[in-house]
C-alpha positions in Angstrom: 146.6 -51.9 -240.0 149.3 -54.6 -239.7 149.6 -56.5 -236.5 151.6 -59.5 -235.3 153.1 -58.9 -231.9 150.8 -59.6 -229.0 152.9 -57.0 -227.1 152.3 -54.0 -229.2 153.4 -50.7 -227.6 152.3 -48.8 -230.6 148.6 -49.3 -229.7 146.7 -47.7 -226.9 146.0 -50.5 -224.4 142.4 -49.4 -223.7 141.2 -48.6 -227.2 143.4 -50.7 -229.4 143.9 -47.6 -231.6 147.4 -46.6 -232.8 148.8 -44.0 -230.3 148.8 -40.7 -232.0 149.6 -37.0 -231.3 146.0 -35.8 -232.0 144.3 -37.9 -229.4 142.1 -39.9 -231.7 140.6 -42.9 -229.8 138.5 -44.2 -232.7 140.2 -46.1 -235.6 137.8 -44.8 -238.3 138.3 -41.2 -237.3 142.1 -41.6 -237.1 142.2 -43.2 -240.6 140.0 -40.5 -242.1 142.2 -37.7 -240.8 145.4 -39.5 -241.6 144.3 -40.1 -245.2 143.5 -36.5 -245.8 146.7 -35.2 -244.2 148.9 -37.7 -246.0 147.4 -36.7 -249.3 148.4 -33.1 -248.6 151.9 -34.1 -247.5 152.3 -36.2 -250.7 151.3 -33.3 -252.9 153.9 -31.1 -251.1 156.7 -33.6 -252.0 155.5 -33.5 -255.7 156.1 -29.8 -255.8 159.8 -30.0 -255.0 161.9 -29.4 -258.1 163.9 -32.4 -259.3 167.3 -30.7 -258.6 166.3 -30.3 -254.9 164.9 -33.8 -254.3 166.4 -36.5 -252.2 168.3 -38.9 -254.5 169.9 -41.4 -252.1 167.2 -44.0 -252.5 168.2 -45.9 -249.4 166.6 -46.6 -246.0 167.3 -43.1 -244.6 165.7 -41.6 -247.7 162.6 -43.7 -247.1 162.6 -42.8 -243.4 162.6 -39.1 -244.3 159.6 -39.7 -246.6 157.7 -41.5 -243.8 158.5 -38.7 -241.3 157.2 -36.1 -243.8 154.0 -38.0 -244.4 153.2 -39.0 -240.9 155.2 -36.7 -238.6 152.1 -34.7 -237.6 150.3 -37.8 -236.5 152.8 -40.3 -234.9 155.7 -39.6 -232.6 157.6 -42.5 -234.2 157.2 -41.3 -237.7 160.4 -41.9 -239.6 161.6 -44.5 -237.1 162.0 -48.2 -237.9 159.5 -50.5 -236.2 160.7 -52.4 -233.2 158.3 -55.3 -233.2 157.4 -58.0 -235.7 154.2 -57.6 -237.7 152.1 -59.5 -240.2 149.1 -59.0 -242.4 146.8 -61.9 -242.9 149.1 -64.9 -243.5 152.0 -62.7 -244.6 154.6 -62.2 -241.9 157.0 -59.4 -242.7 160.7 -59.3 -242.1 161.9 -59.7 -238.5 162.5 -56.1 -237.3 166.1 -56.9 -236.4 166.9 -57.6 -240.0 165.4 -54.5 -241.6 168.6 -52.3 -241.7 170.8 -55.2 -242.9 168.5 -56.2 -245.7 167.7 -52.6 -246.7 171.4 -51.9 -247.1 171.6 -54.8 -249.6 168.8 -53.4 -251.6 170.3 -49.9 -251.6 173.6 -51.2 -252.9 171.9 -53.3 -255.6 169.7 -50.3 -256.7 172.8 -48.0 -256.9 174.6 -50.6 -258.9 171.7 -50.4 -261.5 172.2 -46.6 -261.6 168.8 -46.1 -259.9 167.1 -47.5 -263.0 168.0 -44.5 -265.1 168.3 -45.0 -268.9 165.8 -47.9 -269.0 162.9 -48.1 -271.4 159.4 -48.2 -270.0 159.1 -52.0 -269.8 162.6 -52.4 -268.3 162.0 -49.7 -265.7 158.6 -51.1 -264.7 160.1 -54.6 -264.3 162.9 -53.5 -262.0 160.8 -51.0 -260.1 158.3 -53.8 -259.5 161.0 -55.9 -258.1 162.2 -53.3 -255.7 158.7 -52.3 -254.6 158.1 -56.0 -253.8 161.4 -56.4 -251.9 160.9 -53.2 -249.9 157.4 -54.3 -249.1 158.7 -57.5 -247.6 160.8 -55.5 -245.2 157.9 -53.3 -244.2 160.2 -51.0 -242.3 157.5 -49.1 -240.3 154.7 -50.0 -237.9 152.2 -48.3 -240.1 152.1 -46.4 -243.4 154.4 -48.6 -245.4 152.4 -48.8 -248.6 152.0 -45.0 -249.0 155.7 -44.5 -248.1 156.8 -47.1 -250.6 154.7 -45.8 -253.4 156.1 -42.3 -252.9 159.7 -43.7 -252.8 159.2 -45.7 -256.0 157.4 -42.7 -257.5 160.4 -40.5 -256.8 162.6 -43.1 -258.4 160.5 -43.0 -261.5 160.5 -39.2 -261.5 164.3 -39.1 -261.5 164.3 -41.7 -264.3 162.0 -39.4 -266.4 158.8 -41.3 -265.7 155.6 -40.7 -263.7 153.6 -43.4 -262.0 149.9 -42.6 -261.7 149.1 -44.5 -258.5 145.6 -43.2 -258.5 144.7 -45.6 -261.3 145.9 -48.7 -259.4 143.5 -51.2 -258.1 143.9 -52.0 -254.4 142.9 -55.6 -254.7 145.4 -56.1 -257.5 148.1 -54.4 -255.5 147.5 -56.7 -252.6 147.7 -59.7 -254.9 150.9 -58.4 -256.4 152.4 -57.8 -253.0 151.6 -61.4 -252.0 153.2 -62.8 -255.2 156.3 -60.6 -254.7 156.5 -61.9 -251.1 157.0 -65.3 -252.7 159.6 -64.0 -255.1 157.4 -63.3 -258.1 157.4 -59.6 -258.9 155.9 -59.9 -262.5 152.5 -58.6 -261.5 153.9 -55.7 -259.6 155.9 -54.8 -262.6 152.9 -55.0 -264.8 150.9 -52.8 -262.5 153.6 -50.1 -262.7 153.9 -50.5 -266.5 150.1 -50.1 -266.9 150.2 -46.8 -264.9 153.6 -45.5 -266.1 153.7 -42.4 -268.2 156.5 -41.9 -270.7 157.6 -38.4 -269.8 157.0 -35.8 -267.2 155.2 -33.8 -269.8 152.3 -36.3 -269.6 151.7 -35.7 -265.9 148.0 -34.6 -265.6 
């Protein structure tokens, strides 16, 4: 869980656990339930035919993904965070800058035709860049990583690829995120490339 603000209204004052619709007052129980439910919600998104999928690849698109994944758990699912947060020594974007910076990324991505028509290496490099940049924004109080992976996964699907996130190493992803925070997205791109399948026919 990310935390920076000492005045965090997202947490229950007594338990320190994220306020949730289900009444969990133990962090481990909340995370266990959340993990299972989000896995189901993610699989539901994968079943949507390409022609019916969201293709805007902007902040509202990401918010819709977050709401779908976490809407049964958090009242604020799909809403942008309203406090500053950090993880370890990494302080994410000031919450007041999220919409402005997200708009810049959305315009840039659209200008690249949403990475369509690129070969595997080119796609992985650019997808790694955008994953790193969006991660710096960390638009939500919780659930950013899973939302971002789904967002980039949908981007890959539209471009004719499939990213098998289940093969990624968490420790490596954390290191890649830290490097991307400092403007170096090469490792993130390599992780995507290592887990990128050439065509939808290769999806297991």
